[in-house]
Structure formats: C-alpha cells, structure tokens
C-alpha positions as CSV (number, residue, x, y, z in Angstrom):
1,X,-64.1,-59.8,40.4
2,X,-63.2,-56.4,41.8
3,X,-65.1,-54.2,44.3
4,X,-65.7,-50.6,43.7
5,X,-65.5,-47.9,46.4
6,X,-69.2,-48.1,46.8
7,X,-69.0,-51.8,47.5
8,X,-70.6,-53.0,44.3
9,X,-69.0,-55.9,42.5
10,X,-67.9,-55.4,38.9
11,X,-66.2,-57.5,36.3
12,X,-62.5,-57.0,35.9
13,X,-62.2,-55.9,32.2
14,X,-58.4,-55.7,32.1
15,X,-56.3,-58.3,30.3
16,X,-52.6,-58.0,31.2
17,X,-51.1,-61.4,30.3
18,X,-51.4,-64.0,27.6
19,X,-52.8,-66.4,30.2
20,X,-55.6,-64.0,31.0
21,X,-56.3,-63.5,27.2
22,X,-56.5,-67.3,26.7
23,X,-58.8,-67.7,29.6
24,X,-61.2,-65.0,28.5
25,X,-61.3,-66.3,24.9
26,X,-61.9,-69.9,26.2
27,X,-64.6,-68.9,28.7
28,X,-66.4,-66.0,27.0
29,X,-65.5,-66.5,23.3
30,X,-65.5,-62.7,23.0
31,X,-63.3,-59.7,23.9
32,X,-66.1,-57.3,23.8
33,X,-65.7,-54.5,26.3
34,X,-62.2,-55.7,27.5
35,X,-59.1,-53.6,27.7
36,X,-56.0,-55.5,26.7
37,X,-52.8,-53.9,28.0
38,X,-49.3,-54.5,26.5
39,X,-49.8,-58.1,25.6
40,X,-48.0,-59.6,22.6
41,X,-50.8,-61.1,20.6
42,X,-48.8,-61.7,17.4
43,X,-49.2,-65.4,18.0
44,X,-52.9,-65.3,18.7
45,X,-54.2,-64.3,15.3
46,X,-56.5,-67.3,14.9
47,X,-58.1,-66.6,18.3
48,X,-58.6,-62.9,17.4
49,X,-60.2,-63.8,14.1
50,X,-62.6,-66.2,15.8
51,X,-63.9,-64.0,18.7
52,X,-65.7,-60.7,18.8
53,X,-64.0,-57.5,19.8
54,X,-66.8,-54.9,19.9
55,X,-65.9,-52.0,22.3
56,X,-62.6,-53.6,23.1
57,X,-59.5,-51.5,23.5
58,X,-56.0,-52.7,22.6
59,X,-53.3,-50.7,24.4
60,X,-49.8,-51.3,23.1
61,X,-50.5,-54.8,21.9
62,X,-48.5,-56.5,19.1
63,X,-51.1,-57.6,16.5
64,X,-50.8,-59.1,13.0
65,X,-52.0,-56.9,10.2
66,X,-54.9,-59.3,9.6
67,X,-56.0,-59.3,13.3
68,X,-55.7,-55.6,13.6
69,X,-57.8,-55.0,10.5
70,X,-60.5,-57.4,11.8
71,X,-60.8,-56.0,15.3
72,X,-60.8,-52.4,14.0
73,X,-63.7,-53.3,11.6
74,X,-65.7,-54.6,14.6
75,X,-65.3,-51.3,16.4
76,X,-62.3,-51.9,18.7
77,X,-59.9,-49.1,19.4
78,X,-56.2,-50.0,18.8
79,X,-53.4,-48.0,20.3
80,X,-50.3,-49.5,18.8
81,X,-47.0,-49.9,20.6
82,X,-44.9,-46.7,20.6
83,X,-41.5,-47.4,18.8
84,X,-38.3,-46.1,20.2
85,X,-39.3,-45.8,23.8
86,X,-37.1,-47.2,26.7
87,X,-40.4,-48.0,28.6
88,X,-43.9,-49.2,27.8
89,X,-46.5,-46.6,28.6
90,X,-49.3,-49.2,28.5
91,X,-47.7,-51.7,30.9
92,X,-50.1,-53.9,32.8
93,X,-47.9,-54.6,35.9
94,X,-45.3,-53.2,38.2
95,X,-41.6,-53.2,37.6
96,X,-39.1,-55.5,39.0
97,X,-35.5,-54.7,39.9
98,X,-34.3,-57.2,37.3
99,X,-36.3,-55.3,34.6
100,X,-35.1,-51.8,35.5
101,X,-31.5,-53.0,35.8
102,X,-31.3,-55.1,32.7
103,X,-27.9,-54.7,31.0
104,X,-26.2,-53.6,34.2
105,X,-23.2,-55.6,33.2
106,X,-22.6,-53.0,30.5
107,X,-22.9,-50.2,33.0
108,X,-25.8,-48.4,34.6
109,X,-26.1,-46.0,31.7
110,X,-27.2,-48.9,29.5
111,X,-30.1,-50.0,31.8
112,X,-33.8,-49.2,31.0
113,X,-33.9,-47.2,34.3
114,X,-31.1,-44.9,33.2
115,X,-32.4,-44.7,29.6
116,X,-35.9,-43.8,30.7
117,X,-34.5,-41.0,32.9
118,X,-32.5,-39.7,30.0
119,X,-35.7,-39.7,27.8
120,X,-37.6,-38.0,30.6
121,X,-35.1,-35.2,30.9
122,X,-34.9,-34.7,27.2
123,X,-38.6,-34.6,26.5
124,X,-39.4,-32.5,29.6
125,X,-37.1,-29.8,28.3
126,X,-38.7,-29.5,24.9
127,X,-42.3,-29.4,26.2
128,X,-43.6,-32.0,23.7
129,X,-47.3,-32.6,24.5
130,X,-47.0,-36.1,23.0
131,X,-44.3,-37.0,25.5
132,X,-46.4,-35.5,28.3
133,X,-49.3,-37.7,27.3
134,X,-47.1,-40.8,27.3
135,X,-45.8,-40.0,30.8
136,X,-49.4,-39.6,32.0
137,X,-50.6,-42.8,30.5
138,X,-47.6,-44.6,32.0
139,X,-48.2,-43.3,35.5
140,X,-51.9,-44.1,35.4
141,X,-51.1,-47.7,34.4
142,X,-48.6,-48.0,37.2
143,X,-51.1,-46.7,39.7
144,X,-53.7,-49.2,38.5
145,X,-51.1,-52.0,38.8
146,X,-50.2,-50.9,42.3
147,X,-53.8,-50.9,43.5
148,X,-54.2,-54.4,42.1
149,X,-51.0,-55.5,44.0
150,X,-52.2,-54.0,47.3
151,X,-55.8,-55.0,47.0
152,X,-55.8,-57.2,50.2
153,X,-52.6,-56.0,51.9
154,X,-52.1,-54.0,55.1
155,X,-49.5,-51.6,53.9
156,X,-47.2,-49.5,56.1
157,X,-45.0,-46.7,54.8
158,X,-41.4,-46.2,55.9
159,X,-40.0,-42.8,55.0
160,X,-36.5,-41.5,55.5
161,X,-33.5,-39.9,53.9
162,X,-31.8,-41.1,50.7
163,X,-28.3,-40.2,52.0
164,X,-28.2,-42.8,54.8
165,X,-25.1,-44.9,54.1
166,X,-24.8,-48.6,54.0
167,X,-22.6,-49.7,56.9
168,X,-24.0,-47.1,59.3
169,X,-25.9,-48.0,62.5
170,X,-28.9,-46.0,61.3
171,X,-29.0,-48.0,58.1
172,X,-28.9,-51.3,60.1
173,X,-31.7,-49.9,62.3
174,X,-33.9,-49.1,59.4
175,X,-33.3,-52.6,58.0
176,X,-34.3,-54.2,61.3
177,X,-37.4,-52.0,61.3
178,X,-38.4,-53.3,57.8
179,X,-37.9,-56.9,59.0
180,X,-40.0,-56.4,62.1
181,X,-42.9,-54.9,60.2
182,X,-42.8,-57.6,57.5
183,X,-42.7,-60.3,60.2
184,X,-45.8,-58.7,61.7
185,X,-47.7,-59.4,58.5
186,X,-47.5,-55.9,57.1
187,X,-46.5,-54.9,53.5
188,X,-43.5,-52.5,53.7
189,X,-43.7,-49.6,51.3
190,X,-40.9,-47.1,50.8
191,X,-40.0,-44.4,48.3
192,X,-38.0,-47.1,46.6
193,X,-34.7,-45.4,46.4
194,X,-31.4,-45.7,48.3
195,X,-30.6,-44.9,52.0
196,X,-33.3,-45.5,54.5
197,X,-35.7,-46.6,51.8
198,X,-33.4,-49.3,50.6
199,X,-32.7,-50.4,54.2
200,X,-36.4,-50.9,54.9
201,X,-36.9,-52.9,51.7
202,X,-33.8,-54.9,52.6
203,X,-35.3,-55.7,56.0
204,X,-38.5,-56.9,54.4
205,X,-36.5,-59.1,52.0
206,X,-34.6,-60.6,55.0
207,X,-37.8,-61.3,57.0
208,X,-38.1,-65.1,56.0
209,X,-34.5,-65.8,56.9
210,X,-32.9,-66.2,60.3
211,X,-31.6,-63.1,62.0
212,X,-28.0,-63.9,61.0
213,X,-28.8,-63.4,57.4
214,X,-29.4,-59.7,57.8
215,X,-26.2,-59.2,59.7
216,X,-24.2,-60.9,56.9
217,X,-26.1,-59.0,54.2
218,X,-25.3,-55.7,55.9
219,X,-21.6,-56.5,56.0
220,X,-21.6,-57.3,52.3
221,X,-23.5,-54.2,51.4
222,X,-21.2,-52.0,53.5
223,X,-18.5,-52.5,50.9
224,X,-20.4,-50.3,48.5
225,X,-21.8,-47.7,51.0
226,X,-23.4,-45.3,48.5
227,X,-24.7,-45.0,45.0
228,X,-22.1,-42.4,44.4
229,X,-19.7,-42.4,42.7
230,X,-20.9,-45.7,41.0
231,X,-24.5,-46.7,40.7
232,X,-23.4,-49.9,39.0
233,X,-21.2,-51.0,41.9
234,X,-23.9,-50.1,44.4
235,X,-26.6,-52.0,42.5
236,X,-24.3,-55.1,41.9
237,X,-23.7,-55.4,45.6
238,X,-27.5,-55.6,46.2
239,X,-27.9,-58.2,43.5
240,X,-25.0,-60.2,45.0
241,X,-26.9,-60.3,48.3
242,X,-30.1,-61.5,46.5
243,X,-28.1,-64.2,44.6
244,X,-26.6,-65.5,47.9
245,X,-30.0,-65.5,49.6
246,X,-32.6,-65.9,46.9
247,X,-36.4,-65.8,47.3
248,X,-36.6,-63.2,50.0
249,X,-39.6,-61.5,51.4
250,X,-41.7,-59.1,49.3
251,X,-42.2,-55.3,49.7
252,X,-43.0,-52.3,47.5
253,X,-40.8,-49.5,46.3
254,X,-42.3,-46.3,44.9
255,X,-39.5,-44.3,43.3
256,X,-39.6,-41.6,40.6
257,X,-37.6,-40.5,37.6
258,X,-38.2,-36.9,38.8
259,X,-35.3,-37.7,41.1
260,X,-33.4,-39.6,38.5
261,X,-30.1,-39.2,40.2
262,X,-31.5,-41.5,42.9
263,X,-31.6,-45.1,41.5
264,X,-34.2,-47.6,42.6
265,X,-33.1,-50.2,45.1
266,X,-33.0,-53.9,44.2
267,X,-34.7,-55.2,47.4
268,X,-38.3,-54.2,46.7
269,X,-40.1,-57.1,45.1
270,X,-42.4,-54.8,43.2
271,X,-41.5,-51.3,42.0
272,X,-44.0,-48.7,41.1
273,X,-41.8,-46.1,39.4
274,X,-43.4,-42.8,38.3
275,X,-42.5,-39.9,36.1
276,X,-44.6,-37.4,38.2
277,X,-43.3,-37.0,41.7
278,X,-46.5,-35.4,43.0
279,X,-48.5,-38.4,42.0
280,X,-45.9,-40.7,43.4
281,X,-45.7,-38.9,46.8
282,X,-49.5,-38.7,47.3
283,X,-50.1,-42.2,46.1
284,X,-47.4,-43.7,48.4
285,X,-48.9,-42.0,51.5
286,X,-52.5,-42.6,50.6
287,X,-51.8,-46.4,50.1
288,X,-50.0,-46.7,53.5
289,X,-53.3,-47.5,55.1
290,X,-51.8,-49.1,58.2
291,X,-49.7,-46.1,59.0
292,X,-46.3,-44.5,58.3
293,X,-43.0,-44.5,60.1
294,X,-40.9,-41.4,59.6
295,X,-37.2,-41.9,60.1
296,X,-34.8,-39.0,60.4
297,X,-34.5,-37.1,57.1
298,X,-34.4,-33.7,55.5
299,X,-36.6,-31.7,53.2
300,X,-38.2,-34.7,51.5
301,X,-39.1,-36.5,54.6
302,X,-40.4,-33.3,56.2
303,X,-42.6,-32.7,53.2
304,X,-44.0,-36.3,53.6
305,X,-44.9,-35.8,57.2
306,X,-47.2,-32.9,56.4
307,X,-48.4,-34.4,53.2
308,X,-49.6,-37.3,55.4
309,X,-50.8,-35.0,58.2
310,X,-53.2,-33.0,55.9
311,X,-55.7,-35.8,55.1
312,X,-55.4,-37.0,58.7
313,X,-56.3,-33.5,59.9
314,X,-59.3,-33.2,57.6
315,X,-60.2,-36.9,57.9
316,X,-60.6,-36.7,54.1
317,X,-59.6,-40.4,53.7
318,X,-61.7,-41.7,56.6
319,X,-60.2,-42.2,60.0
320,X,-56.7,-40.8,60.5
321,X,-53.9,-43.4,60.0
322,X,-51.0,-43.8,62.5
323,X,-47.9,-41.6,62.2
324,X,-44.8,-42.5,64.1
325,X,-41.8,-40.2,64.1
326,X,-38.4,-41.7,65.1
327,X,-35.6,-39.9,66.9
328,X,-36.8,-37.3,69.5
329,X,-33.8,-35.0,69.1
330,X,-34.0,-34.9,65.3
331,X,-37.8,-34.1,65.2
332,X,-37.8,-31.7,68.2
333,X,-34.5,-29.9,67.8
334,X,-32.7,-30.5,64.4
335,X,-35.9,-30.2,62.4
336,X,-38.7,-29.5,65.0
337,X,-41.6,-31.0,63.1
338,X,-43.0,-32.8,66.2
339,X,-44.2,-29.6,68.1
340,X,-45.9,-28.4,64.9
341,X,-47.5,-31.8,64.3
342,X,-48.8,-31.8,67.9
343,X,-50.2,-28.3,67.6
344,X,-51.9,-29.3,64.3
345,X,-53.4,-32.4,65.9
346,X,-54.7,-30.8,69.0
347,X,-58.5,-31.3,69.5
348,X,-58.6,-33.3,66.3
349,X,-59.2,-37.1,65.9
350,X,-55.7,-37.4,64.5
351,X,-54.3,-36.6,68.0
352,X,-54.8,-40.2,69.0
353,X,-52.8,-41.4,66.0
354,X,-49.4,-39.6,66.3
355,X,-46.4,-40.7,68.3
356,X,-42.8,-39.7,68.8
357,X,-40.3,-42.4,69.9
358,X,-36.6,-42.3,70.6
359,X,-35.3,-45.3,68.8
360,X,-36.2,-47.3,65.7
361,X,-36.7,-50.4,67.8
362,X,-39.7,-48.7,69.5
363,X,-41.5,-47.9,66.2
364,X,-43.3,-51.2,65.5
365,X,-44.9,-51.3,69.0
366,X,-45.8,-47.6,68.8
367,X,-47.4,-48.2,65.4
368,X,-49.5,-51.1,66.7
369,X,-50.6,-49.1,69.8
370,X,-51.7,-46.2,67.6
371,X,-53.8,-48.5,65.4
372,X,-55.6,-49.8,68.5
373,X,-56.4,-46.4,69.9
374,X,-59.9,-45.1,69.3
375,X,-60.1,-41.6,67.8
376,X,-62.8,-39.2,68.9
377,X,-64.3,-39.7,65.4
378,X,-64.2,-43.4,65.8
379,X,-65.8,-43.2,69.2
380,X,-68.7,-41.1,67.8
381,X,-69.2,-43.7,65.1
382,X,-69.4,-46.6,67.6
383,X,-73.0,-47.6,68.3
C-alpha cells in the first residue's frame, strides 16, 4: 500500500519487476488497472493470455505478438519499447553505478552514461518534440522511483563544488561528514557528481566499516584526483575501492546529463539521473527533508542555497528545514551568502533553522540542533 498526501491509503498499481508481475497474477488473476513499467514479459505469454488486462497500461514492456494483440483487444494501452535508445524512458527503478558505467573497460565513451549524454546533446540541438517527450517521460519515471526509494527515509542533502579534488583535506572532510551523517541514521543525498558530492557519497559508503577504511580509500582515490583528463581512470579508481571493500553503506546521488561533462560518482548506491537540471535541483532539495549542509562551492552551490531558502521563507513545504553553511570565511567574505540569508530569514520561522559553522566537523551537531529548535510557526501550532 501507499499513502497519498491527504493520508488516504491507495493500492500501488505499478508493476516494475517480473516478481511483482507474477505476484499480481497469482493473487488477483487480473492486470486490470495496473501500470507495468519496462518489464520483459516475452516469457509470460501464457499468463497474459489467461488474465484480464482492462484499463492496464504497458510501458516499454517486451510482449509476444499474441500477448500484445490480446491485451490491446481488452482495452489495454501498449507503449512499446523505443528502439535505438541508450536509455529506457519507462524505467521502473533508479540507476546503479554499475549500470551507468557498463562497458567502462572499453573506455568511458562506450558507457550508457556517455552515450545517453551524446544522445541528449544531439536531440536537444535539433529540437525534436519526440525526443523532448522521451526525456520528460524518463525524468518523471526517475522521480517516481526516487520517491519510492525515500518513502521511509530521513534524507539530508550535502551540496558542494564539483571541482574539489581527491587527495585534498577538504575532500577528506566532506567524506567524514557523509560518514557521520550516515552513522546517525540519515540518508545522504548529493548532486551525484564528482568533488564534494562524491566525497559525501564515499563517506556514506564507508559508514559500516571501521574508521581506517576511509583513510585507506582516500589514499587510493588520491592517485586519480580528478575526472579530468580521464573519466575512465577516475571511475576505475572508485570501482577499485568498492571491489576492495564491497557492500558499503547506501546513499543517493542525483546528477544530470545537463552537466554531462560531470560524470556520476560510483559511491552512491542509488542514482536518480535526470535530463532536466531544473527538475533535478528542485527535487533534490525538496526531498532533503532533514536538512541540507552547504559546503564551500561556487555558482551552483550558491544557487542551491537560495533555491532551498525560498520554500523555507514562504513555508510552502511546511515547516522550514535546517540549512547549515560550512566555512565562515567562504560564506561571509569570498561569496557572502550568509549575511543575505540572515537578512532574508529575519522575523521569519526559518530564522530558527539556519546556521553557519567554521568547520565540516561541526556540521552534524549543528544540523541536529537546528532540527530540535522550535520555529515561531511550530510554536503557534503547538496546543
């Protein structure tokens, strides 16, 4: 069962795996009203011929000609797989690093991630409305899968610059931050790319191991400090770490092909990769319901601060969520976002939910403290 925003229970009508298909057929004997996403049903012809399919929708499913003819005759809608694409627009789940980097041994250019970026650039340039539709369907499917993955999690965002190099003290600090947050029971979410984003996902991956593991992993990664000049070497170093320490902790990466020159990092256990950066940015921040930590960054991180501040200012998503800015000098002198954020928050409920700290080590405690503070809005709501 799932719960709607209004709190009313509703039946989950999405079938995203063969196991779910078999269960529905066995229990209900009918697919009426279900939406089947990107499931290979070529081996389930007998089951499809034996059960009803009124008002069902098949999205990118492989069907035998006999099964397709039968379900169409019963009123089902069938959207067939789209040939020649390097991605599945109807996918029912999030990506994994292994999926996006398949074929890395032949070079990054041969991977689904690189091929999808090339397709995106090519179709965006020619303005093809069909390609635009496919991108939109894909991104909506990814959002749906991300909501399912986070249904019961306390997610915290970690934002920061993509240029942060492996081997630097700042990279190590961001990794320790991710580890601390994960060990506190929070689901770490990042923009899913390199730099500070990768570091935080790495820290969450390292959370189940002893502290020495992260130190050793940082040393290994430092041998390929950046995704330039070689994305392949950079990615292989991450997979080497994962091979040496398998079954690490989970976290979420939310990258975009809009910034296709920034590859996804391999330490996020689940990757929600989007074509549309605006949907990606807003969705990442909106789903960071336990707050966001902003590490030093440039234009992108600055944009994220105020993208997050706007709904907090208007309380448009409910009570304001915590915002912790790390590095006093950076956010008051280099890029003085903190004074503006303070001025914006003055006399608003969000004033109780913002903090500036000097070091990354202070961020987890600051985040926890902000979450405990009552806001003026919260106090008014207390009986």
